[in-house]
C-alpha positions as CSV (number, residue, x, y, z in Angstrom):
1,X,7.2,0.1,23.2
2,X,4.5,-2.2,24.6
3,X,2.6,-4.5,22.3
4,X,-0.7,-3.1,23.4
5,X,0.3,0.5,22.6
6,X,1.7,-0.6,19.3
7,X,-1.6,-2.3,18.3
8,X,-3.6,0.6,19.7
9,X,-1.7,3.0,17.5
10,X,-2.1,0.7,14.5
11,X,-5.9,0.6,14.9
12,X,-6.0,4.3,15.5
13,X,-4.2,5.0,12.2
14,X,-6.4,2.5,10.5
15,X,-9.5,4.4,11.7
16,X,-8.1,7.9,10.9
17,X,-7.2,6.9,7.4
18,X,-10.8,5.7,6.8
19,X,-9.7,2.2,5.8
20,X,-13.3,0.9,5.5
21,X,-14.1,3.4,2.9
22,X,-10.9,2.7,1.0
23,X,-11.7,-1.0,1.2
24,X,-15.1,-0.4,-0.4
25,X,-13.6,1.5,-3.3
26,X,-10.9,-1.2,-3.7
27,X,-13.6,-4.0,-3.7
28,X,-15.5,-2.1,-6.5
29,X,-12.4,-1.8,-8.7
30,X,-11.3,-5.4,-8.0
31,X,-14.6,-6.8,-9.4
32,X,-13.6,-5.4,-12.8
33,X,-9.9,-6.3,-12.4
34,X,-10.2,-9.8,-10.9
35,X,-10.8,-11.7,-14.1
36,X,-7.9,-10.1,-16.1
37,X,-5.6,-10.6,-13.2
38,X,-6.4,-14.3,-12.9
39,X,-6.2,-14.8,-16.6
40,X,-2.7,-13.3,-16.7
41,X,-1.7,-15.3,-13.6
42,X,-3.0,-18.5,-15.0
43,X,-1.2,-17.8,-18.3
44,X,2.1,-17.3,-16.6
45,X,1.8,-20.4,-14.5
46,X,0.4,-22.4,-17.4
47,X,3.6,-21.9,-19.4
48,X,5.2,-24.6,-17.2
49,X,2.3,-26.6,-15.8
50,X,-0.3,-26.3,-18.5
51,X,-3.4,-24.1,-18.6
52,X,-5.8,-26.7,-17.1
53,X,-3.6,-27.6,-14.2
54,X,-2.9,-24.0,-13.3
55,X,-6.6,-23.0,-13.5
56,X,-7.6,-26.1,-11.5
57,X,-5.2,-25.3,-8.7
58,X,-6.3,-21.7,-8.6
59,X,-10.0,-22.5,-8.6
60,X,-9.4,-25.0,-5.8
61,X,-7.9,-22.3,-3.6
62,X,-10.6,-19.8,-4.5
63,X,-13.3,-22.4,-3.7
64,X,-11.8,-22.8,-0.2
65,X,-11.9,-19.0,0.2
66,X,-15.3,-17.9,-1.1
67,X,-17.2,-21.2,-1.4
68,X,-18.7,-22.9,-4.5
69,X,-21.0,-20.0,-5.4
70,X,-18.3,-17.4,-5.5
71,X,-15.9,-19.8,-7.2
72,X,-18.5,-20.4,-9.9
73,X,-18.9,-16.7,-10.5
74,X,-15.1,-16.2,-10.7
75,X,-14.8,-19.1,-13.1
76,X,-17.4,-17.5,-15.4
77,X,-15.5,-14.2,-15.3
78,X,-12.3,-16.0,-16.2
79,X,-13.9,-17.8,-19.1
80,X,-15.5,-14.7,-20.5
81,X,-12.2,-12.7,-20.2
82,X,-10.1,-15.4,-21.8
83,X,-12.6,-16.2,-24.6
84,X,-11.3,-15.9,-28.2
85,X,-13.2,-13.3,-30.2
86,X,-13.0,-12.9,-33.9
87,X,-11.7,-9.7,-35.5
88,X,-8.2,-10.2,-36.6
89,X,-4.9,-9.0,-35.3
90,X,-6.1,-5.4,-34.5
91,X,-9.0,-6.7,-32.4
92,X,-6.6,-9.2,-30.7
93,X,-4.2,-6.4,-29.8
94,X,-6.9,-4.2,-28.5
95,X,-8.3,-7.1,-26.4
96,X,-4.8,-7.7,-24.9
97,X,-4.4,-4.0,-24.1
98,X,-7.9,-3.9,-22.5
99,X,-7.0,-7.0,-20.5
100,X,-3.8,-5.4,-19.2
101,X,-5.5,-2.1,-18.5
102,X,-8.3,-3.8,-16.6
103,X,-5.9,-6.0,-14.7
104,X,-4.0,-3.0,-13.3
105,X,-7.0,-0.9,-12.3
106,X,-7.3,-2.4,-8.9
107,X,-3.6,-2.0,-8.2
108,X,-3.7,1.7,-9.1
109,X,-6.6,2.2,-6.6
110,X,-4.5,0.1,-4.1
111,X,-1.6,2.5,-4.7
112,X,-3.7,5.5,-3.8
113,X,-4.8,3.8,-0.6
114,X,-1.2,2.9,0.4
115,X,-0.2,6.5,-0.3
116,X,-2.8,7.6,2.2
117,X,-1.6,5.0,4.8
118,X,2.0,6.0,4.4
119,X,1.1,9.7,4.4
120,X,2.6,10.3,1.0
121,X,1.5,13.1,-1.3
122,X,0.7,11.6,-4.7
123,X,2.8,13.0,-7.5
124,X,1.3,14.7,-10.6
125,X,-0.8,12.4,-12.7
126,X,0.7,13.0,-16.2
127,X,0.7,10.6,-19.0
128,X,4.2,9.3,-18.3
129,X,3.3,8.9,-14.6
130,X,0.1,7.0,-15.5
131,X,2.1,4.7,-17.8
132,X,4.7,4.1,-15.1
133,X,2.0,3.2,-12.5
134,X,0.3,0.8,-14.9
135,X,3.7,-0.8,-15.6
136,X,4.4,-1.3,-12.0
137,X,0.9,-2.7,-11.4
138,X,1.4,-5.1,-14.4
139,X,4.7,-6.3,-12.8
140,X,2.8,-7.2,-9.7
141,X,0.2,-9.1,-11.8
142,X,3.0,-11.1,-13.4
143,X,4.5,-11.6,-10.0
144,X,1.3,-13.1,-8.8
145,X,1.6,-15.6,-11.7
146,X,5.1,-16.5,-10.7
147,X,4.0,-16.9,-7.1
148,X,1.2,-19.2,-8.3
149,X,3.9,-21.1,-10.2
150,X,6.0,-21.5,-7.1
151,X,3.0,-22.7,-5.2
152,X,2.2,-25.3,-7.8
153,X,5.8,-26.6,-7.9
154,X,6.0,-26.9,-4.1
155,X,2.5,-28.5,-3.9
156,X,3.4,-31.0,-6.6
157,X,6.7,-31.8,-4.8
158,X,4.9,-32.3,-1.5
159,X,2.3,-34.5,-3.2
160,X,5.1,-36.7,-4.7
161,X,6.9,-36.7,-1.4
162,X,3.8,-37.8,0.4
163,X,3.1,-40.7,-2.0
164,X,6.7,-41.9,-1.5
165,X,7.0,-41.5,2.2
166,X,3.4,-42.2,3.2
167,X,4.5,-44.9,5.6
168,X,7.1,-42.8,7.3
169,X,5.8,-39.2,7.3
170,X,2.6,-38.2,9.0
171,X,0.0,-36.5,6.7
172,X,-0.4,-33.7,9.3
173,X,3.3,-32.9,8.9
174,X,2.8,-32.5,5.2
175,X,-0.2,-30.3,5.8
176,X,1.8,-28.2,8.1
177,X,4.6,-27.8,5.5
178,X,2.0,-26.9,2.9
179,X,0.6,-24.2,5.3
180,X,4.1,-22.7,5.9
181,X,4.6,-22.6,2.1
182,X,1.3,-20.9,1.5
183,X,2.1,-18.5,4.4
184,X,5.5,-17.7,2.8
185,X,4.1,-17.1,-0.6
186,X,1.4,-14.7,0.7
187,X,4.0,-12.9,2.8
188,X,6.2,-12.3,-0.2
189,X,3.2,-11.0,-2.2
190,X,2.2,-8.6,0.5
191,X,5.8,-7.4,0.9
192,X,6.0,-6.7,-2.8
193,X,2.8,-4.7,-2.6
194,X,4.0,-2.6,0.4
195,X,7.4,-2.0,-1.2
196,X,6.5,-1.3,-4.8
197,X,3.2,0.4,-5.0
198,X,3.5,3.5,-2.6
199,X,5.1,6.7,-4.0
200,X,7.8,6.5,-1.3
201,X,11.2,4.9,-0.8
202,X,10.4,2.1,1.7
203,X,13.1,-0.3,2.9
204,X,12.5,-4.0,2.8
205,X,13.1,-4.3,6.5
206,X,10.2,-2.0,7.1
207,X,7.7,-4.1,5.1
208,X,8.5,-7.7,6.1
209,X,7.0,-7.5,9.6
210,X,3.8,-5.9,8.3
211,X,3.6,-8.4,5.4
212,X,4.0,-11.3,7.9
213,X,1.3,-9.9,10.1
214,X,-1.1,-9.4,7.1
215,X,-0.3,-12.9,5.9
216,X,-1.1,-14.3,9.3
217,X,-4.3,-12.4,9.5
218,X,-5.2,-13.5,6.0
219,X,-4.5,-17.1,6.7
220,X,-6.6,-17.0,9.9
221,X,-9.3,-14.7,8.4
222,X,-10.0,-16.7,5.3
223,X,-11.4,-19.5,7.5
224,X,-13.6,-17.0,9.4
225,X,-14.7,-15.3,6.2
226,X,-15.4,-18.7,4.6
227,X,-17.4,-19.7,7.6
228,X,-19.4,-16.5,7.6
229,X,-20.2,-16.7,3.9
230,X,-21.2,-20.4,4.2
231,X,-23.5,-19.8,7.2
232,X,-25.0,-16.4,6.4
233,X,-27.0,-17.6,3.3
234,X,-25.9,-14.5,1.4
235,X,-26.0,-16.2,-2.0
236,X,-29.7,-17.1,-1.6
237,X,-30.6,-13.7,0.0
238,X,-29.4,-11.7,-3.1
239,X,-30.7,-14.1,-5.7
240,X,-29.0,-14.0,-9.1
241,X,-26.5,-11.4,-7.8
242,X,-25.6,-13.5,-4.7
243,X,-22.4,-14.8,-6.3
244,X,-21.2,-11.3,-7.1
245,X,-22.0,-10.1,-3.6
246,X,-20.0,-13.0,-2.1
247,X,-17.0,-11.9,-4.2
248,X,-17.4,-8.3,-3.1
249,X,-17.6,-9.2,0.6
250,X,-14.6,-11.4,0.4
251,X,-12.5,-8.8,-1.4
252,X,-13.7,-6.1,1.1
253,X,-12.6,-8.0,4.2
254,X,-9.4,-9.1,2.5
255,X,-8.7,-5.4,1.8
256,X,-9.1,-4.6,5.5
257,X,-6.6,-7.3,6.4
258,X,-4.2,-5.8,3.8
259,X,-4.7,-2.3,5.1
260,X,-4.1,-3.4,8.7
261,X,-0.9,-5.0,7.6
262,X,0.1,-1.7,5.9
263,X,-0.7,0.4,8.9
264,X,1.3,-2.0,11.1
265,X,4.3,-1.7,8.8
266,X,3.9,2.1,8.8
267,X,3.8,2.4,12.6
268,X,6.7,0.0,12.9
269,X,8.8,1.9,10.4
270,X,8.0,5.2,12.1
271,X,8.9,3.8,15.5
272,X,12.1,2.2,14.3
273,X,13.1,5.5,12.6
274,X,12.6,7.4,15.9
275,X,14.5,4.8,17.8
276,X,17.5,5.0,15.4
277,X,17.7,8.9,15.5
278,X,20.9,10.1,17.2
279,X,20.7,12.3,20.3
280,X,21.6,15.9,19.4
281,X,22.2,19.0,21.5
282,X,19.2,20.7,19.9
283,X,16.4,21.4,22.3
284,X,12.9,20.1,21.7
285,X,10.7,22.7,20.2
286,X,9.3,24.1,16.9
287,X,12.1,24.4,14.3
288,X,12.5,27.9,12.7
289,X,10.6,28.3,9.5
290,X,13.0,30.9,8.1
291,X,16.6,30.1,7.0
292,X,19.4,31.3,9.3
293,X,20.7,34.0,7.0
294,X,17.3,35.4,6.3
295,X,16.8,35.9,10.1
296,X,20.3,37.5,10.2
297,X,19.4,39.9,7.4
298,X,16.2,40.9,9.1
299,X,18.0,41.5,12.4
300,X,20.7,43.6,10.7
301,X,18.1,45.7,8.8
302,X,16.1,46.1,12.1
303,X,19.2,47.4,13.8
304,X,19.8,49.9,11.1
305,X,16.2,51.2,11.1
306,X,16.4,51.7,14.9
307,X,19.7,53.5,14.6
308,X,21.6,50.8,16.5
309,X,23.7,49.5,13.5
310,X,25.5,51.7,11.0
311,X,24.7,51.1,7.3
312,X,28.2,49.9,6.5
313,X,27.9,47.2,9.1
314,X,24.6,45.7,7.8
315,X,26.3,43.5,5.3
316,X,29.2,42.4,7.5
317,X,27.1,41.8,10.6
318,X,24.4,39.7,9.1
319,X,25.9,36.2,10.0
320,X,26.6,37.3,13.5
321,X,23.2,38.8,14.0
322,X,21.5,35.4,13.8
323,X,23.5,34.3,16.9
324,X,21.8,36.7,19.3
325,X,18.2,36.8,20.2
326,X,18.5,40.5,21.0
327,X,19.0,41.6,17.4
328,X,16.3,39.3,16.2
329,X,14.0,41.2,18.7
330,X,15.3,44.4,17.1
331,X,14.1,43.2,13.7
332,X,10.7,42.4,15.1
333,X,10.5,45.8,16.7
334,X,11.5,47.5,13.4
335,X,8.9,45.7,11.4
336,X,6.3,46.7,14.0
337,X,7.5,50.3,13.9
338,X,7.2,50.4,10.1
339,X,3.7,48.9,10.3
340,X,2.5,51.4,12.8
341,X,3.9,54.3,10.7
342,X,2.1,53.1,7.7
343,X,-1.2,52.8,9.6
344,X,-0.7,56.3,10.9
345,X,-0.3,57.7,7.4
346,X,-3.4,55.9,6.2
347,X,-5.5,57.4,9.1
348,X,-4.2,60.9,8.4
C-alpha cells in the first residue's frame, strides 16, 4: 500500500470518528485530572530522587511545552491538590480516594475515545467494570511516574557524562541523545495507552508503529504549539482565565496528535491483518446469515410442502439439502406459497 493512500485513510478515519469533538471532551476532563495525575507521578519519582527534584524537572518540561503562564497555572494546581488538610485519618483517606478518582477520570474518557477509534463496542458499565477501568487507568498514572523516574535517571546520567567528557564530546551530541531518550519514553507511554485502554485485544506489534508516529508528531508539534501560544497573546486576551485557556489549548492539540497516532495504528493493524489472511477457495460475496443446517432444514421442509420430498426423508435429507441451490429455492417457494395462502384466507 502506498504511503499516500495510507495517510489518506488515516485522516479519513480521524475525520469520521469526530476526533476534534473527542479531543474537546478529553481536554475538559484533563483539566480536572491533570493535577492529581502530576501529584501521583511526582510522588512516584520523588521516592528515589526527592520531591523537589522531581517536581522541578517536571515543571521544566511543562514550561517548555506551555510557556511560563501555563506552567504557573499547573504549578498552582499541583500545590492545591497536594496541600495537607486537617481532618484526621478519615479525611486523609477520603482525600487520597478523591485524588485517585480524579486522576483516572481523563483516562476513562480517553478509553471511550480509543474504543471509538478501534471500532470496539464498550462493554456494560457495571460496578465491577467501572472499578476495573479505574484500576487500569491508575496503573497508567503510576506508569507515568515510573517513566518520569526513568527520564530523571537518564538526564542525570547524561549531565554527569557531559561534565566529565566536556572536552571530548560535543554538546550537540548529548542534546541528540537526550532527544532520543525523550522520544523513546513518550513512545513507550503512547504504546501503553494504545495497548491497555481499549476494550479489545491488541497486539504489541500493532501499537508500536502508531506510538512512534504519535511520539514523532508530539515531539515536533510541541515546538509548534509552544510557538503559537507564545506569539498569539492568548494569556492576555483572556485575562485571569488566560493560563487555564493555554492549558486547554495545549491538551486539545496534544489529544489530536494522540488520536492521529491511534488512527494510524488502527489502519496499520487492519491492513496487516488483511495482508496475513490466507487465500481460500471461498468466493467473494456476502456470507450467509443463517447456519448451514438451518438452511438445510428449511430446504427439506420446503420440499415436503411442495410434495417433492416424502416426510420420512425430511430428517435424513437435511444435511444434503444444504448442498444444492435447487432445494433452497424450493424452501423459498414454500414460504412464499404459505404466505400467499394466509393472505388469501384473510381477504376471504
